MIDONU-810004 format. One record per residue: x, y, z of N, C-alpha, C, O in turn; residue in one letter. Coordinates in steps of 0.1 Angstrom, whole numbers, padded with zeros to 4 digits, always signed. Layout:
# MIDONU-810004
XYZXYZXYZXYZa/...
***
This chain:
# MIDONU-810004
-0181+0055+0015-0185+0041+0018-0200+0041+0015-0208+0050+0018x/-0204+0030+0008-0218+0028+0004-0226+0023+0017-0221+0014+0024x/-0237+0029+0019-0246+0025+0030-0258+0019+0025-0264+0024+0016x/-0262+0008+0031-0274+0001+0026-0285+0001+0038-0281+0000+0050x/-0297+0003+0034-0308+0002+0044-0314-0012+0043-0316-0017+0032x/-0317-0018+0054-0324-0031+0053-0334-0032+0064-0332-0026+0075x/-0344-0040+0062-0354-0043+0072-0357-0058+0070-0365-0061+0060x/-0352-0067+0078-0353-0081+0076-0363-0087+0085-0362-0085+0097x/-0372-0096+0080-0381-0103+0089-0378-0118+0087-0376-0122+0075x/-0379-0126+0097-0377-0140+0096-0388-0147+0105-0389-0144+0117x/-0396-0155+0099-0407-0162+0106-0416-0152+0114-0420-0155+0125x/-0419-0141+0108-0428-0131+0114-0421-0123+0125-0427-0114+0130x/-0408-0126+0128-0401-0118+0138-0390-0110+0130-0384-0115+0121x/-0387-0099+0136-0377-0091+0130-0363-0097+0134-0361-0101+0145x/-0354-0096+0124-0340-0101+0127-0334-0092+0137-0340-0083+0143x/-0321-0095+0140-0314-0087+0150-0313-0072+0148-0308-0065+0157x/-0316-0068+0137-0315-0053+0134-0328-0046+0137-0339-0052+0137x/-0327-0033+0138-0339-0025+0140-0344-0020+0126-0336-0020+0117x/-0356-0017+0125-0361-0012+0112-0353+0000+0107-0351+0009+0114x/-0349-0001+0095-0342+0010+0089-0328+0012+0094-0321+0022+0091x/-0323+0002+0101-0309+0004+0107-0299+0004+0095-0300-0004+0086x/-0289+0012+0097-0278+0013+0087-0268+0002+0089-0264+0000+0101x/-0263-0004+0079-0252-0014+0080-0241-0009+0071-0244-0002+0061x/-0229-0013+0074-0218-0009+0066-0217-0019+0055-0217-0031+0057x/-0216-0014+0043-0213-0023+0031-0198-0024+0029-0190-0016+0036x/-0194-0032+0021-0179-0033+0018-0175-0020+0011-0183-0014+0003x/-0163-0015+0014-0158-0004+0007-0157-0007-0008-0154-0018-0012x/-0158+0003-0017-0158+0002-0031-0145+0006-0037-0139+0017-0033x/-0139-0002-0046-0127+0001-0053-0130+0001-0068-0135-0010-0073x/-0127+0012-0075-0129+0012-0090-0115+0010-0096-0105+0017-0092x/-0113+0000-0104-0101-0002-0111-0103+0001-0126-0111-0005-0133x/-0095+0010-0131-0095+0014-0145-0083+0007-0152-0072+0010-0150x/-0086-0002-0161-0076-0010-0168-0077-0007-0183-0085-0014-0190x/-0071+0004-0188-0072+0008-0202-0062+0000-0211-0066-0005-0221x/-0050-0002-0207-0040-0009-0215-0036-0022-0208-0035-0033-0215x/-0034-0022-0195-0031-0034-0188-0016-0038-0189-0007-0029-0190x/-0013-0051-0190+0001-0055-0192+0007-0057-0178+0019-0058-0177x/-0001-0059-0168+0004-0061-0154-0006-0071-0148-0017-0073-0153x/-0003-0077-0136-0012-0087-0130-0026-0081-0127-0027-0069-0125x/-0035-0090-0127-0049-0087-0123-0049-0087-0108-0047-0097-0101x/-0051-0075-0102-0051-0073-0087-0065-0075-0081-0066-0073-0069x/-0075-0079-0089-0089-0081-0084-0089-0090-0072-0096-0087-0062x/-0082-0102-0072-0083-0111-0061-0077-0104-0048-0082-0106-0037x/-0066-0096-0050-0060-0089-0039-0070-0079-0033-0072-0078-0021x/-0077-0071-0042-0087-0061-0037-0098-0068-0029-0102-0063-0019x/-0103-0079-0034-0113-0087-0028-0109-0092-0014-0116-0092-0004x/-0096-0097-0014-0091-0103-0002-0090-0091+0009-0091-0094+0021x/-0087-0079+0004-0086-0068+0013-0100-0062+0017-0100-0052+0024x/-0110-0068+0012-0124-0064+0017-0131-0054+0008-0140-0048+0013x/-0127-0053-0004-0133-0043-0013-0143-0050-0023-0142-0061-0027x/-0154-0042-0025-0163-0045-0036-0156-0039-0049-0154-0027-0049x/-0152-0047-0058-0144-0043-0070-0153-0041-0082-0161-0049-0086x/-0151-0029-0088-0157-0026-0101-0145-0023-0111-0138-0014-0109x/-0144-0032-0121-0134-0030-0131-0140-0025-0144-0150-0030-0148x/-0133-0014-0149-0138-0008-0161-0126-0007-0171-0114-0007-0166x/-0129-0005-0184-0118-0004-0194-0116+0010-0199-0108+0011-0208x/-0123+0020-0193-0120+0033-0198-0124+0043-0187-0132+0040-0178x/-0118+0055-0188-0121+0066-0179-0136+0070-0180-0143+0073-0171x/-0141+0069-0193-0155+0073-0195-0164+0064-0187-0174+0069-0181x/-0162+0051-0187-0170+0041-0180-0168+0043-0165-0178+0041-0157x/-0156+0047-0160-0154+0049-0146-0162+0062-0142-0169+0062-0131x/-0162+0072-0150-0170+0084-0147-0185+0081-0146-0192+0086-0138x/-0190+0072-0155-0204+0068-0155-0207+0061-0142-0217+0063-0136x/-0198+0052-0138-0200+0044-0125-0200+0054-0113-0207+0051-0104x/-0192+0064-0114-0191+0073-0102-0203+0082-0101-0205+0089-0091x/-0212+0082-0111-0225+0090-0110-0234+0082-0101-0243+0087-0095x/-0232+0068-0100-0241+0060-0092-0236+0056-0079-0244+0053-0070x/-0223+0057-0077-0217+0054-0064-0205+0063-0060-0200+0070-0069x/-0201+0062-0048-0190+0070-0043-0179+0060-0039-0179+0054-0028x/-0169+0059-0047-0158+0049-0044-0149+0053-0033-0148+0065-0030x/-0144+0044-0026-0134+0046-0015-0120+0047-0021-0112+0055-0016x/-0117+0039-0031-0104+0039-0037-0105+0038-0053-0114+0031-0057x/-0097+0046-0060-0096+0044-0074-0082+0040-0078-0072+0046-0073x/-0081+0030-0086-0068+0025-0091-0068+0027-0106-0077+0022-0113x/-0059+0035-0111-0059+0037-0126-0044+0038-0131-0035+0040-0124x/-0043+0036-0144-0031+0037-0151-0029+0052-0156-0039+0058-0160x/-0017+0057-0156-0014+0069-0163-0009+0066-0176+0002+0060-0178x/-0016+0069-0187-0012+0067-0200-0010+0080-0207-0019+0087-0211x/+0003+0084-0208+0006+0097-0214+0002+0098-0229+0004+0089-0237x/-0005+0109-0232-0010+0111-0246-0005+0124-0251-0011+0134-0248x/+0006+0124-0258+0012+0136-0263+0004+0143-0273+0007+0155-0276x/-0006+0137-0279-0015+0144-0289-0025+0153-0282-0032+0160-0290x/-0027+0152-0269-0036+0161-0262-0030+0175-0262-0019+0176-0258x/-0038+0185-0266-0033+0198-0267-0031+0204-0253-0021+0211-0250x/-0041+0202-0244-0041+0209-0231-0041+0200-0219-0042+0205-0208x/-0039+0187-0221-0039+0177-0210-0028+0167-0213-0022+0166-0224x/-0024+0159-0203-0014+0149-0204-0020+0135-0206-0014+0126-0212x/-0033+0133-0201-0039+0120-0203-0054+0122-0200-0059+0132-0195x/-0062+0111-0203-0076+0111-0200-0078+0110-0185-0090+0112-0180x/-0068+0106-0178-0070+0105-0163-0073+0118-0156-0079+0118-0146x/-0070+0129-0163-0073+0142-0157-0087+0145-0155-0091+0151-0145x/-0096+0140-0163-0110+0141-0162-0115+0135-0149-0123+0141-0142x/-0111+0123-0147-0116+0116-0135-0110+0121-0122-0117+0122-0112x/-0097+0126-0123-0091+0132-0111-0099+0145-0107-0100+0148-0095x/-0103+0153-0117-0110+0165-0114-0124+0162-0108-0128+0168-0099x/-0130+0151-0113-0143+0147-0107-0141+0142-0093-0150+0146-0084x/-0131+0135-0090-0128+0130-0077-0126+0142-0067-0132+0143-0056x/-0118+0152-0071-0116+0163-0063-0129+0171-0060-0131+0177-0049x/-0137+0172-0070-0149+0180-0069-0161+0173-0062-0168+0178-0053x/-0163+0160-0065-0175+0153-0061-0172+0142-0050-0181+0138-0043x/-0160+0136-0051-0157+0125-0042-0143+0127-0035-0134+0119-0037x/-0142+0138-0027-0129+0141-0021-0124+0131-0011-0112+0130-0008x/-0133+0122-0006-0129+0111+0003-0122+0100-0004-0115+0092+0002x/-0124+0099-0018-0118+0088-0026-0103+0089-0026-0098+0100-0030x/-0096+0078-0023-0082+0078-0024-0078+0073-0038-0085+0065-0044x/-0067+0079-0043-0063+0076-0057-0049+0070-0058-0039+0075-0052x/-0049+0058-0065-0036+0051-0067-0034+0051-0082-0042+0046-0089x/-0022+0056-0086-0019+0056-0100-0007+0048-0104+0003+0049-0097x/-0008+0040-0114+0003+0033-0119+0009+0040-0132+0001+0044-0140x/+0022+0041-0133+0028+0048-0144+0041+0042-0149+0047+0034-0142x/+0045+0045-0161+0057+0041-0167+0068+0051-0164+0066+0063-0165x/+0080+0046-0160+0091+0055-0157+0094+0065-0168+0098+0076-0165x/+0093+0060-0181+0097+0069-0192+0087+0081-0193+0091+0091-0199x/+0076+0081-0187+0066+0092-0187+0065+0099-0173+0055+0106-0171x/+0075+0097-0165+0075+0103-0152+0074+0118-0153+0067+0125-0144x/+0081+0125-0162+0080+0139-0164+0066+0144-0166+0062+0154-0160x/+0058+0137-0174+0044+0141-0176+0036+0137-0164+0026+0145-0161x/+0038+0126-0158+0031+0123-0145+0034+0133-0134+0024+0136-0127x/+0046+0138-0133+0049+0148-0123+0040+0161-0126+0036+0167-0116x/+0038+0164-0138+0029+0176-0142+0015+0173-0137+0008+0182-0132x/+0010+0161-0139-0003+0157-0135-0004+0158-0119-0014+0163-0114x/+0006+0153-0112+0006+0154-0098+0007+0168-0092+0002+0171-0081x/+0012+0177-0100+0013+0191-0096-0001+0197-0096-0004+0207-0089x/-0010+0192-0104-0024+0197-0105-0034+0190-0097-0044+0196-0092x/-0032+0177-0095-0042+0168-0089-0036+0160-0078-0025+0156-0078x/-0045+0157-0068-0040+0148-0057-0039+0134-0061-0049+0128-0067x/-0028+0128-0058-0026+0113-0060-0021+0108-0047-0010+0113-0042x/-0028+0099-0041-0024+0094-0028-0013+0084-0028-0005+0083-0018x/-0011+0076-0039+0000+0067-0040+0003+0066-0055-0006+0065-0063x/+0016+0066-0058+0020+0064-0072+0029+0052-0073+0039+0051-0065x/+0026+0043-0082+0034+0031-0083+0040+0030-0097+0033+0030-0107x/+0053+0029-0098+0060+0028-0111+0061+0013-0115+0063+0005-0107x/+0058+0011-0128+0059-0003-0133+0073-0008-0132+0082+0000-0134x/+0075-0021-0130+0065-0032-0127+0059-0031-0113+0067-0028-0104x/+0047-0034-0112+0040-0033-0099+0036-0048-0095+0031-0055-0103x/+0040-0051-0082+0037-0064-0077+0025-0063-0067+0020-0052-0064x/+0020-0075-0063+0009-0075-0054+0013-0069-0040+0005-0062-0034x/+0026-0071-0037+0031-0064-0024+0031-0049-0025+0027-0042-0016x/+0035-0044-0037+0034-0029-0039+0020-0024-0038+0018-0014-0031x/+0011-0031-0044-0003-0027-0044-0009-0028-0030-0016-0018-0026x/-0006-0038-0024-0011-0040-0010-0007-0028-0001-0014-0022+0006x/+0006-0025-0002+0012-0014+0006+0005-0001+0003+0002+0007+0011x/+0003+0002-0010-0003+0014-0015-0017+0015-0009-0022+0026-0005x/-0025+0004-0010-0039+0005-0005-0039+0007+0010-0046+0015+0015x/-0030-0001+0017-0030+0001+0032-0026+0015+0036-0031+0021+0046x/-0016+0021+0029-0012+0035+0031-0024+0045+0028-0025+0055+0035x/-0032+0041+0019-0043+0050+0014-0055+0049+0023-0064+0058+0023x/-0056+0039+0031-0068+0037+0040-0069+0047+0051-0078+0047+0059x/
***
C-alpha cells in the first residue's frame, strides 16, 4: 500500500492531522492489457477503491513497479510458443513480484486452449486467482475480493 506524508495548514492553523502523520492512500492496481478483447474493468477497479494504472506491456508494468508497490496485478497470459525457455512475457513480471513485491496479489486471465502452458507457469510462480475467458465483471469482482 502506498503511504503519503502530509502536513496541512489552513488559516495559520494545522488541520486535523499531526505534522508528518501517515495517511492511507488508495490501494494500487496495475492492469496489463497487451491484447485485450474483453471488457474494460477500470470502472470496476475504481469502484472497488483502487488507484488504477493501466499499461499495454509487461515492460511498462515493470517500469511502473520500480516507482511503486502495487497491491494487485491483473494481467493476460499470452502463450508464446516461439520463446525457447519461457511460456510468455508474464514470467518476467511474476519473478519481479515474487522477489520485490511479495505482498502483491496476482490475477491472471487466460484462454482455455492454452491452459496446458498456463499450468506450467502456475507450477513455477504464484498466481492468486486465474480467470478463463470469457471474463465478466462478476468474475473479476470475485477474484479481487478473494485476493484481498
